[in-house]
C-alpha positions as CSV (number, residue, x, y, z in Angstrom):
1,M,-1.7,164.3,-332.6
2,K,-3.2,163.5,-329.2
3,N,-2.4,159.8,-329.7
4,L,1.2,160.7,-330.5
5,L,1.5,162.9,-327.4
6,A,0.0,160.2,-325.2
7,T,2.4,157.6,-326.6
8,L,5.4,159.8,-325.9
9,V,4.3,160.5,-322.4
10,L,3.5,156.9,-321.5
11,F,6.8,155.8,-323.0
12,L,8.7,158.3,-320.8
13,A,6.7,157.3,-317.7
14,A,7.7,153.7,-318.2
15,F,11.3,154.7,-318.7
16,A,11.3,156.9,-315.6
17,F,9.8,154.2,-313.4
18,H,12.5,151.7,-314.1
19,S,15.2,154.4,-314.1
20,A,14.1,155.8,-310.8
21,K,14.2,152.3,-309.2
22,A,17.7,151.8,-310.6
23,Q,18.9,155.0,-309.1
24,E,17.5,154.4,-305.6
25,T,19.9,155.0,-302.8
26,S,18.0,152.9,-300.3
27,S,15.4,150.2,-300.2
28,E,13.1,152.8,-298.7
29,A,13.2,154.9,-301.9
30,K,12.4,151.7,-304.0
31,A,9.5,151.0,-301.7
32,L,8.2,154.5,-302.1
33,I,8.3,154.3,-305.9
34,N,6.4,151.0,-305.9
35,K,3.9,152.4,-303.4
36,G,3.5,155.5,-305.6
37,S,2.9,153.4,-308.6
38,A,0.2,151.4,-306.8
39,L,-1.5,154.5,-305.6
40,E,-1.4,156.1,-309.1
41,K,-3.1,153.0,-310.5
42,A,-5.7,153.2,-307.8
43,G,-6.4,156.8,-308.7
44,D,-4.8,158.4,-305.6
45,I,-2.8,161.1,-307.4
46,A,-2.0,163.1,-304.3
47,G,-0.7,160.0,-302.5
48,A,1.4,158.9,-305.5
49,E,2.8,162.4,-305.8
50,Q,3.9,162.4,-302.2
51,C,5.6,159.1,-302.6
52,Y,7.4,160.1,-305.8
53,V,8.6,163.4,-304.4
54,Q,10.0,161.6,-301.3
55,A,11.8,159.1,-303.4
56,A,13.3,161.8,-305.6
57,E,14.5,163.7,-302.6
58,M,16.2,160.5,-301.4
59,G,18.2,160.4,-304.7
60,A,16.0,158.5,-307.2
61,H,16.0,161.6,-309.3
62,S,13.9,160.2,-312.2
63,A,11.0,160.0,-309.7
64,W,10.7,163.7,-310.5
65,I,9.6,162.6,-313.9
66,L,7.0,160.3,-312.4
67,A,5.7,163.1,-310.3
68,G,5.5,165.4,-313.3
69,N,3.7,162.7,-315.4
70,L,0.9,162.7,-312.9
71,Y,-0.1,166.2,-314.0
72,A,1.1,166.2,-317.6
73,P,-1.8,167.7,-319.7
74,A,-1.3,165.1,-322.5
75,V,-2.5,162.2,-320.4
76,S,-3.6,163.3,-317.0
77,A,-7.3,163.3,-315.9
78,K,-6.4,166.1,-313.5
79,P,-3.9,168.2,-315.6
80,N,-1.9,170.8,-313.8
81,A,0.8,172.2,-316.1
82,K,2.3,174.4,-313.4
83,K,3.0,171.4,-311.1
84,A,4.2,169.2,-314.0
85,I,6.7,171.8,-315.1
86,E,7.9,172.3,-311.5
87,Y,8.7,168.6,-311.2
88,L,10.0,168.0,-314.7
89,E,12.4,171.0,-314.5
90,K,14.0,169.1,-311.6
91,G,13.9,165.8,-313.5
92,V,15.6,167.1,-316.7
93,L,18.6,168.3,-314.7
94,H,19.4,164.6,-314.0
95,D,18.1,163.0,-317.2
96,Q,17.8,164.8,-320.6
97,R,15.2,162.3,-321.6
98,A,12.7,164.3,-319.5
99,A,13.0,167.0,-322.2
100,V,10.3,165.5,-324.3
101,L,7.7,165.4,-321.5
102,L,8.7,168.9,-320.4
103,G,8.5,170.2,-323.9
104,L,5.0,168.7,-324.4
105,T,3.8,170.3,-321.2
106,Y,5.0,173.7,-322.3
107,Y,3.5,173.1,-325.7
108,L,0.1,172.1,-324.4
109,G,-0.4,174.2,-321.2
110,D,-3.8,173.8,-319.6
111,D,-6.8,175.8,-318.4
112,H,-4.7,177.7,-315.9
113,T,-1.3,177.8,-317.6
114,Q,-0.8,179.3,-321.0
115,P,1.4,177.4,-323.5
116,N,4.9,178.7,-323.9
117,Y,6.1,177.8,-327.4
118,L,9.6,179.2,-326.9
119,K,10.2,176.9,-323.9
120,A,8.5,174.1,-325.8
121,L,10.9,174.5,-328.7
122,T,14.0,174.5,-326.4
123,Y,13.1,171.2,-324.8
124,L,11.6,169.5,-327.9
125,K,14.7,170.3,-329.9
126,K,16.8,168.8,-327.1
127,A,14.6,165.7,-327.2
128,S,15.1,165.4,-331.0
129,E,18.9,165.7,-330.4
130,I,18.9,162.7,-328.1
131,G,16.9,160.6,-330.5
132,V,13.2,161.2,-329.8
133,A,12.3,161.5,-333.5
134,S,8.6,162.1,-332.8
135,A,9.6,165.5,-331.3
136,N,10.4,166.7,-334.9
137,G,6.8,166.8,-335.9
138,I,5.7,168.9,-332.9
139,V,8.6,171.3,-333.5
140,G,7.5,171.6,-337.1
141,N,3.9,172.2,-336.0
142,I,4.9,175.0,-333.7
143,Y,6.8,176.8,-336.5
144,A,3.9,176.2,-338.9
145,M,1.2,177.6,-336.6
146,G,3.2,180.2,-334.6
147,G,1.8,181.8,-331.5
148,Y,2.7,181.9,-327.8
149,G,5.9,183.7,-328.4
150,V,6.9,182.1,-331.7
151,A,6.4,183.8,-335.2
152,P,5.2,181.5,-338.0
153,D,8.1,180.3,-340.1
154,P,7.1,177.9,-342.9
155,D,10.7,177.3,-344.0
156,Q,11.7,176.2,-340.5
157,A,8.5,174.2,-340.3
158,L,9.4,172.2,-343.4
159,L,12.9,171.5,-342.1
160,W,11.4,169.8,-339.1
161,L,8.2,168.4,-340.6
162,M,9.9,166.6,-343.5
163,P,11.8,164.0,-341.4
164,A,8.7,163.5,-339.3
165,A,6.6,162.9,-342.4
166,E,9.1,160.4,-343.7
167,N,8.8,158.6,-340.4
168,G,5.1,158.2,-340.9
169,D,3.7,161.1,-338.9
170,A,0.3,161.9,-340.5
171,N,0.1,165.4,-339.0
172,A,3.5,166.2,-340.4
173,M,2.5,164.9,-343.8
174,Y,-0.6,167.1,-343.8
175,N,1.2,170.3,-342.7
176,C,4.0,169.6,-345.1
177,G,1.4,169.3,-347.9
178,L,-0.2,172.6,-347.0
179,I,3.1,174.5,-346.8
180,L,4.3,173.1,-350.2
181,I,0.9,174.0,-351.8
182,N,1.3,177.6,-350.7
183,G,5.1,177.8,-351.0
184,T,7.4,179.7,-348.6
185,Q,9.7,182.7,-348.7
186,S,12.5,180.6,-350.2
187,L,10.4,177.9,-351.9
188,D,8.1,178.3,-354.8
189,P,4.6,176.6,-354.5
190,D,4.5,173.0,-355.5
191,P,0.8,172.1,-355.6
192,Q,1.2,168.6,-356.9
193,E,3.8,167.5,-354.4
194,G,1.8,169.2,-351.6
195,L,-1.3,167.3,-352.7
196,N,0.6,164.1,-352.6
197,Y,1.5,164.7,-348.9
198,V,-2.0,165.6,-348.0
199,K,-3.3,162.4,-349.7
200,K,-0.7,160.3,-347.7
201,A,-2.0,161.9,-344.5
202,A,-5.6,161.1,-345.5
203,A,-4.7,157.5,-346.4
204,K,-3.3,157.1,-342.8
205,G,-6.7,158.2,-341.5
206,L,-6.1,161.9,-340.6
207,K,-9.6,163.4,-340.5
208,A,-8.3,167.0,-341.2
209,A,-6.6,165.8,-344.4
210,Q,-9.6,163.9,-345.5
211,K,-11.9,166.9,-344.9
212,W,-9.5,169.2,-346.8
213,L,-9.4,166.9,-349.8
214,T,-13.2,166.5,-349.8
215,D,-13.7,170.3,-349.6
216,K,-11.4,170.6,-352.6
217,G,-13.2,168.0,-354.6
218,Q,-10.2,165.6,-354.4
219,K,-10.3,161.9,-353.9
220,W,-8.3,160.2,-351.2
């Protein structure tokens, strides 16, 4: 899951960098974005933040996403979910593709900001609607686990996890398997089909699935 989140965030950061430069209203905004990128690579997060915010205020609105990415819990060495959300809420007003990063930030939270699964669902579903297929698995996981304002709902979880599993998401395969083994309110248990999904997740290297199978005396 962590690798998936990191991949999504890094992809969006790369998109935002090029998008922000394309939106600049002046050469000064472009220079600020380039300077911010250099400072970020050098580890000067505060300096990069200042440059991105200034560029965004000049009209390069996707620079809000770059500023939010600096503090996104999925990848930042100095996570600050509150700051990330502040910037990303501004970014998503101008580009819906920021929904995935905003949704992930609400999903993860950090040591100072509690996750908010209701907000996470709102933005991750929006991300799915605009073609970010990987968001499906995270939505499914939220419904499977519940918590932070969302009640567990295995039926909803399966609706979102199945497409993600078919796209090769090992976590989705594993969670699909467990739900199918136990059944849901509207679906009878299917232990064999569920076991097949767990084995697929184990074959893709998911440690949790491998451990589950080992504990059950099953080969993978």
